[in-house]
C-alpha positions as CSV (number, residue, x, y, z in Angstrom):
1,M,35.2,157.6,-13.4
2,H,33.8,160.4,-15.6
3,Q,34.8,160.1,-19.3
4,V,34.4,163.1,-21.5
5,R,33.3,162.1,-25.0
6,G,32.9,165.6,-26.4
7,V,33.9,169.2,-26.0
8,I,32.0,172.3,-25.2
9,A,30.8,173.8,-28.5
10,I,29.6,177.4,-28.8
11,V,27.7,177.7,-32.1
12,L,26.0,180.7,-33.7
13,S,22.8,179.0,-34.7
14,V,20.9,182.0,-36.0
15,A,21.8,185.6,-36.9
16,C,21.8,188.1,-34.1
17,V,18.3,189.5,-34.0
18,W,19.2,192.9,-32.5
19,A,22.8,193.6,-33.3
20,T,24.4,197.0,-34.0
21,T,22.0,198.9,-36.2
22,V,24.6,201.2,-37.7
23,D,27.7,200.3,-39.6
24,A,30.7,201.0,-37.3
25,A,32.4,203.0,-40.0
26,E,29.4,205.4,-40.0
27,L,29.8,206.2,-36.2
28,A,31.5,209.2,-34.9
29,A,35.2,208.9,-34.1
30,P,35.9,206.6,-31.1
31,D,38.3,209.2,-29.6
32,L,35.6,211.8,-29.1
33,A,34.8,212.7,-25.5
34,I,31.6,211.0,-24.4
35,E,29.9,214.3,-23.8
36,Q,30.8,215.5,-27.2
37,A,29.4,212.4,-28.9
38,I,26.2,212.7,-26.9
39,D,25.7,216.3,-27.9
40,Q,26.6,215.7,-31.5
41,Y,24.0,213.0,-31.9
42,I,21.3,214.7,-29.9
43,Q,21.8,217.9,-31.8
44,A,21.7,216.1,-35.2
45,R,18.2,214.8,-34.4
46,L,17.0,218.2,-33.1
47,T,18.2,219.8,-36.3
48,E,16.5,217.2,-38.4
49,R,13.3,217.8,-36.5
50,Q,13.8,221.6,-36.6
51,V,13.5,221.8,-32.8
52,Q,15.3,224.5,-30.8
53,P,16.3,222.9,-27.5
54,A,15.8,224.6,-24.1
55,P,18.7,226.6,-22.8
56,I,21.2,225.4,-20.2
57,A,19.8,225.5,-16.7
58,D,20.8,228.2,-14.3
59,D,23.6,227.6,-11.7
60,C,21.3,226.9,-8.8
61,T,19.4,224.2,-10.7
62,L,22.6,222.7,-12.1
63,V,24.4,222.4,-8.8
64,R,21.3,220.9,-7.2
65,R,20.5,218.5,-10.0
66,T,24.1,217.3,-10.3
67,T,24.6,216.9,-6.6
68,L,21.3,214.9,-6.3
69,D,22.4,212.6,-9.1
70,L,26.0,212.1,-8.0
71,Q,25.7,212.4,-4.2
72,G,22.1,211.3,-3.6
73,R,21.3,214.4,-1.6
74,I,20.8,218.2,-2.1
75,P,23.8,220.4,-1.8
76,T,24.5,222.3,1.4
77,I,24.1,226.1,1.4
78,A,27.8,226.4,1.4
79,E,28.3,224.0,-1.5
80,A,25.5,225.6,-3.6
81,Q,26.6,229.2,-3.0
82,T,30.3,228.5,-3.6
83,Y,29.3,227.1,-7.1
84,V,26.9,229.9,-7.9
85,Q,29.4,232.6,-6.9
86,S,32.3,231.1,-8.8
87,N,33.4,232.8,-12.0
88,E,35.7,230.0,-13.2
89,P,34.9,229.1,-16.8
90,D,35.4,225.4,-16.1
91,K,33.4,225.3,-12.8
92,R,30.9,222.8,-14.0
93,L,33.7,220.4,-15.0
94,K,35.3,220.9,-11.6
95,L,32.0,220.3,-9.9
96,V,31.5,217.0,-11.6
97,E,35.0,215.9,-10.9
98,R,34.7,216.8,-7.2
99,L,31.4,215.0,-6.8
100,L,32.6,211.9,-8.6
101,A,35.7,211.8,-6.3
102,S,33.7,212.3,-3.1
103,A,32.6,209.7,-0.6
104,D,29.0,210.5,-1.4
105,F,29.2,209.2,-5.0
106,A,30.0,205.7,-3.9
107,Y,26.9,205.6,-1.6
108,Q,24.7,207.1,-4.3
109,F,25.8,205.0,-7.2
110,R,25.6,201.9,-4.9
111,N,22.0,202.9,-4.1
112,Q,21.2,203.3,-7.8
113,L,22.7,199.9,-8.7
114,D,20.9,198.3,-5.7
115,T,17.5,199.6,-7.0
116,L,18.3,198.4,-10.5
117,L,19.4,194.9,-9.3
118,M,17.2,194.3,-6.2
119,G,14.2,196.7,-6.7
120,G,11.1,194.9,-5.6
121,Q,13.0,192.1,-3.8
122,K,12.0,192.0,-0.1
123,G,14.3,191.1,2.8
124,N,17.6,192.3,4.2
125,H,20.3,192.5,1.6
126,N,22.9,194.4,3.6
127,E,25.8,192.1,2.6
128,F,24.9,192.6,-1.1
129,R,24.7,196.4,-0.5
130,E,28.2,196.3,1.1
131,Y,29.5,194.4,-1.9
132,L,28.1,197.1,-4.2
133,L,29.6,199.9,-2.1
134,K,33.0,198.3,-2.2
135,S,32.7,197.7,-5.9
136,V,31.9,201.3,-6.6
137,R,34.7,202.5,-4.4
138,Q,37.1,200.3,-6.3
139,N,35.5,201.2,-9.6
140,R,34.9,197.5,-10.3
141,H,33.8,197.3,-13.9
142,W,30.3,196.1,-14.9
143,D,31.5,192.9,-16.6
144,Q,33.3,191.8,-13.5
145,M,30.3,192.6,-11.3
146,F,28.2,190.5,-13.7
147,R,30.5,187.6,-13.2
148,D,30.5,188.0,-9.5
149,M,26.7,188.2,-9.3
150,L,26.0,185.2,-11.6
151,I,29.0,182.9,-10.7
152,G,30.4,184.3,-7.4
153,N,32.8,182.4,-5.1
154,E,31.3,180.7,-2.0
155,D,34.8,180.6,-0.5
156,D,35.3,184.4,-0.7
157,P,32.8,186.1,1.7
158,E,33.1,189.4,-0.2
159,V,32.3,187.9,-3.6
160,K,29.8,185.5,-2.2
161,A,27.6,188.4,-1.2
162,A,27.3,189.3,-4.9
163,T,25.5,186.1,-5.7
164,T,22.5,187.4,-3.7
165,F,21.1,188.5,-7.1
166,V,20.8,184.9,-8.1
167,R,20.2,183.4,-4.7
168,V,17.0,185.3,-3.8
169,R,15.5,184.3,-7.2
170,A,16.9,180.8,-7.4
171,R,13.7,179.1,-6.2
172,E,11.6,180.5,-9.0
173,L,13.1,179.6,-12.4
174,D,10.8,182.0,-14.3
175,E,11.8,184.9,-12.1
176,L,15.5,184.2,-12.3
177,T,15.4,183.8,-16.0
178,N,13.3,186.9,-16.8
179,E,14.9,189.3,-14.3
180,T,18.4,188.3,-15.4
181,S,17.3,189.0,-19.0
182,T,15.7,192.3,-18.3
183,V,18.4,193.7,-16.0
184,F,21.5,192.6,-17.8
185,F,20.3,192.3,-21.4
186,G,17.4,194.8,-21.6
187,V,15.1,192.1,-22.9
188,N,11.8,190.9,-21.3
189,V,11.4,187.4,-22.7
190,S,8.5,186.4,-20.4
191,C,6.0,186.7,-23.2
192,A,7.8,184.0,-25.2
193,K,7.3,181.4,-22.5
194,C,3.9,180.1,-23.6
195,H,4.3,180.9,-27.3
196,D,6.5,182.8,-29.6
197,H,6.2,186.5,-28.8
198,P,2.9,187.7,-30.3
199,L,4.1,191.2,-31.2
200,V,7.9,190.8,-31.7
201,D,9.4,188.5,-34.3
202,D,12.7,188.4,-32.4
203,W,11.7,186.3,-29.4
204,K,10.6,182.7,-29.8
205,Q,10.0,180.0,-27.2
206,D,13.5,178.7,-27.9
207,H,14.9,182.0,-26.6
208,Y,13.0,181.9,-23.4
209,F,13.6,178.2,-22.5
210,G,17.1,178.4,-23.9
211,L,17.9,181.1,-21.4
212,A,16.1,179.3,-18.6
213,S,18.3,176.2,-19.3
214,F,21.3,178.1,-18.0
215,F,19.6,178.3,-14.6
216,Q,17.8,175.0,-14.4
217,R,20.5,173.4,-12.3
218,T,20.9,176.3,-9.9
219,Y,19.7,175.6,-6.3
220,V,20.2,177.0,-2.8
221,T,21.6,174.8,-0.1
222,K,20.2,174.6,3.5
223,K,23.1,176.8,4.5
224,N,21.9,179.4,2.0
225,N,24.8,178.9,-0.4
226,L,24.4,178.9,-4.1
227,A,25.2,175.6,-5.9
228,E,24.5,173.7,-9.2
229,K,23.3,170.2,-9.8
230,F,25.3,167.8,-12.0
231,S,22.4,167.4,-14.5
232,G,19.1,168.8,-15.4
233,E,17.2,169.9,-18.5
234,V,14.3,172.1,-19.4
235,K,11.4,170.6,-21.3
236,F,8.5,172.5,-22.9
237,K,5.6,172.0,-25.3
238,T,5.6,174.1,-28.4
239,T,2.4,175.9,-29.6
240,K,2.0,173.0,-32.0
241,G,1.9,170.6,-29.1
242,V,5.4,169.1,-29.7
243,D,7.4,168.1,-26.7
244,K,10.9,169.6,-26.8
245,V,14.1,169.7,-24.8
246,A,15.5,173.2,-24.7
247,K,19.0,173.8,-25.8
248,M,21.1,176.3,-23.8
249,M,20.8,179.3,-26.0
250,F,21.6,183.0,-25.6
251,L,19.4,185.8,-27.0
252,T,21.5,186.1,-30.2
253,G,20.9,182.4,-31.0
254,T,24.3,181.3,-29.8
255,T,24.0,177.8,-28.3
256,V,26.1,175.8,-25.9
257,D,26.7,172.1,-26.3
258,E,27.5,170.5,-22.9
259,P,30.3,168.0,-22.8
260,V,29.0,164.4,-22.9
261,V,30.0,162.6,-19.8
262,E,29.4,158.9,-19.1
263,V,28.0,158.4,-15.6
264,S,27.0,155.1,-14.2
265,A,23.6,154.7,-12.5
266,D,25.3,154.4,-9.1
267,E,27.3,157.6,-9.7
268,R,24.2,159.5,-10.8
269,K,22.3,158.2,-7.8
270,K,25.1,159.4,-5.5
271,Q,25.1,162.9,-7.2
272,D,21.4,163.2,-6.7
273,E,21.6,162.2,-3.0
274,D,24.4,164.7,-2.5
275,V,22.2,167.5,-3.9
276,K,19.3,166.4,-1.8
277,K,21.4,166.4,1.3
278,Q,22.7,169.9,0.5
279,M,19.1,171.2,0.3
280,Q,17.9,169.5,3.5
281,D,20.9,169.3,5.9
282,D,22.5,172.4,7.3
283,K,25.4,170.3,8.6
284,A,26.3,169.0,5.2
285,G,29.8,169.9,3.9
286,P,30.6,172.1,1.0
287,A,28.4,171.5,-2.0
288,P,30.2,169.4,-4.7
289,K,31.1,171.4,-7.8
290,P,30.1,169.8,-11.1
291,P,32.7,169.9,-13.9
292,F,30.3,171.9,-16.1
293,S,28.6,175.1,-14.9
294,P,25.7,176.4,-17.1
295,R,25.9,179.8,-15.3
296,E,29.6,180.2,-16.1
297,K,28.8,179.4,-19.7
298,L,26.1,182.0,-19.8
299,V,28.5,184.7,-18.6
300,E,31.1,183.5,-21.1
301,V,28.7,183.6,-24.0
302,A,27.1,186.9,-23.0
303,L,30.5,188.7,-22.9
304,Q,31.7,187.3,-26.3
305,P,32.3,189.9,-29.0
306,G,29.0,190.4,-30.8
307,N,26.9,188.9,-28.0
308,D,28.2,191.6,-25.7
309,Q,26.2,194.2,-27.6
310,F,23.1,193.1,-25.6
311,F,25.0,193.4,-22.3
312,A,26.6,196.8,-23.2
313,R,23.4,198.3,-24.7
314,A,21.3,197.3,-21.7
315,I,23.5,199.0,-19.1
316,V,24.1,202.1,-21.3
317,N,20.4,202.5,-21.7
318,R,19.7,202.1,-18.0
319,V,22.5,204.5,-16.9
320,W,21.3,207.0,-19.5
321,A,17.8,206.7,-18.0
322,M,19.1,207.3,-14.5
323,Y,20.3,210.7,-15.4
324,L,18.1,211.8,-18.3
325,G,14.8,210.4,-17.0
326,R,14.1,207.9,-19.8
327,G,16.1,205.5,-21.9
328,L,17.3,205.8,-25.5
329,V,15.2,202.6,-25.8
330,H,12.1,203.0,-23.8
331,P,10.7,201.0,-22.0
332,L,14.0,199.8,-20.7
333,D,13.3,196.1,-20.9
334,Q,12.0,196.3,-24.5
335,M,15.1,196.3,-26.6
336,H,14.1,194.6,-29.8
337,S,13.7,195.3,-33.5
338,G,10.1,196.5,-33.1
339,N,11.2,199.2,-30.6
340,P,14.2,201.0,-32.0
341,A,16.3,203.5,-30.1
342,S,15.4,207.1,-30.4
343,H,19.0,207.8,-31.3
344,P,20.4,204.5,-32.6
345,E,23.8,205.9,-33.6
346,L,24.3,207.3,-30.1
347,L,23.3,204.0,-28.4
348,D,25.8,202.2,-30.7
349,W,28.5,204.7,-30.1
350,L,28.1,204.6,-26.3
351,S,28.0,200.8,-26.3
352,R,31.1,200.6,-28.4
353,D,32.8,203.1,-26.2
354,L,31.8,201.1,-23.0
355,I,33.1,197.9,-24.5
356,Q,36.4,199.5,-25.6
357,H,36.9,200.9,-22.0
358,Q,36.2,197.5,-20.3
359,F,32.7,198.4,-19.1
360,D,33.8,201.3,-16.9
361,L,30.5,202.7,-15.7
362,Q,31.9,205.7,-13.8
363,R,33.5,206.9,-17.0
364,L,30.1,206.7,-18.7
365,V,28.4,208.6,-15.9
366,R,31.0,211.4,-16.1
367,G,30.4,211.8,-19.8
368,I,26.6,211.9,-19.5
369,V,26.4,214.5,-16.7
370,L,28.9,216.7,-18.6
371,S,26.8,216.8,-21.7
372,Q,24.6,219.7,-22.7
373,A,21.7,217.3,-23.0
374,Y,21.9,216.6,-19.3
375,A,22.3,220.3,-18.4
376,R,19.2,221.7,-20.1
377,T,16.5,223.5,-18.1
378,S,13.3,221.6,-17.4
379,E,11.3,224.8,-18.0
380,W,9.8,225.1,-21.5
381,S,9.1,228.8,-22.0
382,E,8.0,228.7,-25.6
383,S,4.4,229.1,-26.6
384,T,4.4,225.8,-28.5
385,E,3.9,222.4,-26.9
386,P,7.1,220.9,-25.4
387,P,9.1,218.6,-27.7
388,A,8.6,214.9,-27.5
389,P,10.5,213.5,-24.5
390,D,12.6,211.2,-26.6
391,L,14.3,214.2,-28.3
392,F,15.9,215.2,-25.0
393,A,15.4,218.9,-25.9
394,V,14.3,219.8,-22.5
395,A,15.2,218.2,-19.2
396,L,12.6,215.8,-17.7
397,V,11.5,216.3,-14.1
398,R,12.3,213.2,-12.1
399,P,11.0,212.2,-8.7
400,L,13.6,211.6,-6.0
401,S,14.2,208.1,-4.9
402,P,13.2,207.2,-1.4
403,R,16.8,207.5,-0.1
404,Q,17.5,210.7,-2.0
405,Y,14.3,212.2,-0.6
406,S,14.9,211.1,3.0
407,M,18.5,212.3,3.1
408,S,17.7,215.6,1.4
409,L,14.9,216.2,4.0
410,R,17.3,215.5,6.8
411,L,20.0,217.7,5.3
412,A,17.6,220.6,4.5
413,S,16.1,220.6,8.0
414,S,19.5,220.7,9.7
415,N,21.3,223.7,11.0
416,P,23.3,225.0,8.0
417,E,26.3,225.8,10.3
418,A,26.8,222.0,10.7
419,Y,28.0,221.8,7.1
420,K,30.3,224.7,6.7
421,P,32.3,225.5,4.8
422,E,32.1,222.4,2.6
423,V,31.6,218.7,3.2
424,G,34.3,216.3,2.2
425,G,37.3,214.4,3.5
426,E,37.6,211.3,5.8
427,E,35.4,212.9,8.5
428,W,32.6,213.5,6.0
429,Q,32.6,209.8,5.0
430,K,31.7,208.9,8.6
431,R,29.0,211.5,8.6
432,R,27.6,210.4,5.3
433,D,27.5,206.8,6.5
434,E,25.6,208.0,9.5
435,L,23.3,210.1,7.3
436,E,22.6,207.0,5.2
437,R,21.7,204.9,8.2
438,N,19.6,207.6,9.9
439,S,17.6,208.2,6.7
440,E,16.9,204.5,6.0
441,G,13.8,204.2,8.3
442,F,12.0,207.2,6.8
443,A,13.1,206.2,3.3
444,N,11.2,202.9,3.7
445,Q,8.0,204.8,4.1
446,F,8.2,206.3,0.6
447,E,7.1,204.6,-2.6
448,L,9.7,203.6,-5.1
449,P,8.8,205.8,-8.0
450,G,8.0,204.3,-11.4
451,E,7.1,205.9,-14.7
452,N,4.4,208.6,-14.5
453,F,4.9,208.8,-10.7
454,Q,2.6,211.1,-8.7
455,V,2.7,211.8,-5.0
456,G,0.1,209.6,-3.4
457,V,-2.3,210.2,-0.6
458,D,-0.2,208.1,1.8
459,E,2.8,210.3,1.4
460,A,0.8,213.5,1.8
461,L,-0.8,212.2,5.0
462,L,2.6,211.1,6.2
463,F,3.9,214.6,6.2
464,S,0.8,215.9,7.9
465,N,0.4,213.3,10.6
466,N,3.8,211.7,11.2
467,A,5.2,212.7,14.5
468,Q,8.8,212.1,13.4
469,F,8.5,214.5,10.6
470,V,6.9,217.4,12.5
471,D,8.8,216.9,15.8
472,D,12.2,216.1,14.2
473,Y,12.6,217.9,10.9
474,A,10.7,221.0,11.9
475,R,11.5,221.1,15.6
476,D,12.9,224.2,17.4
477,S,16.4,223.1,18.5
478,Q,19.9,224.3,17.9
479,D,20.8,221.5,15.5
480,R,17.8,222.2,13.2
481,L,17.0,224.8,10.6
482,V,14.2,226.3,12.7
483,G,16.5,226.7,15.7
484,A,19.1,228.4,13.5
485,I,16.9,230.9,11.7
486,K,15.1,231.9,14.9
487,Q,18.4,233.4,16.0
488,Q,18.5,235.7,13.0
489,T,17.0,239.1,13.7
490,D,16.2,240.0,10.2
491,R,13.0,238.4,8.8
492,T,14.2,238.5,5.1
493,T,17.4,236.8,6.2
494,Q,15.4,234.1,7.9
495,I,13.3,233.5,4.8
496,T,16.3,233.5,2.5
497,T,18.2,231.0,4.7
498,A,15.2,228.7,4.7
499,Y,14.9,228.8,0.9
500,W,18.6,228.2,0.3
501,A,18.6,225.2,2.8
502,A,15.5,223.5,1.4
503,L,15.3,224.6,-2.3
504,T,18.9,225.5,-3.2
505,R,18.0,229.0,-4.3
506,A,17.1,232.5,-3.1
507,P,13.4,233.3,-2.8
508,S,11.8,235.7,-5.3
509,T,10.5,239.1,-4.3
510,D,7.0,237.7,-4.3
511,E,8.0,234.8,-2.2
512,I,9.6,237.0,0.4
513,A,6.5,239.2,0.5
514,A,4.2,236.2,0.9
515,C,6.3,234.7,3.7
516,N,6.6,238.1,5.4
517,Q,2.8,238.5,5.3
518,Y,2.3,235.1,6.8
519,L,4.8,235.5,9.6
520,E,3.5,238.9,10.5
521,K,0.1,237.3,11.2
522,R,1.5,234.7,13.6
523,T,1.3,235.6,17.3
524,E,4.0,233.0,18.0
525,P,7.0,233.7,15.9
526,V,8.7,230.3,16.3
527,A,5.5,228.5,15.4
528,G,5.3,230.6,12.3
529,L,8.9,229.7,11.3
530,R,8.2,226.0,11.9
531,Q,5.2,226.2,9.5
532,M,7.2,228.0,6.9
533,V,10.0,225.4,7.1
534,W,7.4,222.6,7.0
535,A,5.8,224.1,3.8
536,L,9.3,224.3,2.1
537,L,10.2,220.7,3.1
538,T,7.0,219.3,1.8
539,S,6.9,221.3,-1.4
540,P,7.0,219.6,-4.8
541,E,10.1,221.7,-5.6
542,L,12.0,219.6,-3.0
543,R,10.3,216.3,-3.9
544,F,11.6,216.3,-7.5
545,N,14.8,216.7,-9.4
546,H,14.2,219.3,-12.0
């Protein structure tokens, strides 16, 4: 029989190395709207630096940018022109509310979270993607999703899928430790494995191995279920050559003392045999659950008041980067005292707000995209050099994700009449699901963009030589853009329709003249229209969110 000789003790062993940098009393009022707080803090720094920000983007740019960010696709002609032609003073607010409430948002935010959580992981993770989709539709809050992903429930198929995050990394302790830390806490602790971090005083070997200790007992059964061993510890050698047993420790220095349990040699042997059988026999019964779970303790400690600042700041910073192009702390996995936020008060305010509203990410997204900082033009028309990107004085141009790009290409190349007057409703959810599935194959051929992304040779050659692109997207058929505009008798109308479909704007006078000149030289009118559409679909203007 197990006999507990102690209790779980959670002790703050050292001061938090990267806690709130601003006294709470100095922050703006908590009842401010998120967008108001954002603009207040961004403007304060612009004023301090004597920088005049870029103006708000025009309607065509705003409806395109917001639709790409909240829907994962460009707007249809009908959607874009309805917004541009509206004279309602609150039309931008109504646009954001409509996009957030639509079926598309769940797909797009699911895709963004999937990239955050599984980017770079190979294999089929459809069950995990379905878990994310349902979670977004239910507005499942981030702290609950964190629990699902790190702890899960093997008896609940829906929640079990969430543990894919841990399961695909469980065979590599270093990978599981560091990717959990970077994704959920914004801290890359890998450099503290072999020695205390050489450049950052915050991270010691104790932090790295302390975090690894929460995962040391995690394993995957032969049935591909996630389980934990009854015992196990992490040992390491310090830079001074001292052998040491790591204590379970969170990044703040908070430690966990495991209950002391007396186990006989025979009991320990049986436990080890049970684990071995789970790992080797796909006919073994359910894995036995130990009375103590290090992963459960990690979740508990990470969400404690004070410790939750790491958890809140990391996701605030990543969501901010999704929509503004870079983090308030940049790079995103370097949140430490040597790399302060560009706007520390804003990061503190947003983190506090997120905690106070139970980690509601959709509320955070709404506030960000309603801010003036989000809505600025990306064009810097002044004669001076553009302001530093961390001022957020001018919008940053962002490459589309592979899924955004693939779906936008399919939508842009389709007959506009197929999406009139406006997408939405239950019927649209089915079509969006079909659009998502049909775009997946082509999306897999695009590079997942990172920082300083540039279109590569492979992508350029893909558009020139790929039969699917030329024969499908630019083909002459009734369901495609080329087939639709060839029925129009006026050439300017043809050009204008193509521009609205692909670029969400009307062509300029010079562009109309250039297209007219090109089409007049073509002896085969339809071939000329196909080339014009191909040029628009492969243009940088469609490739980027600007």
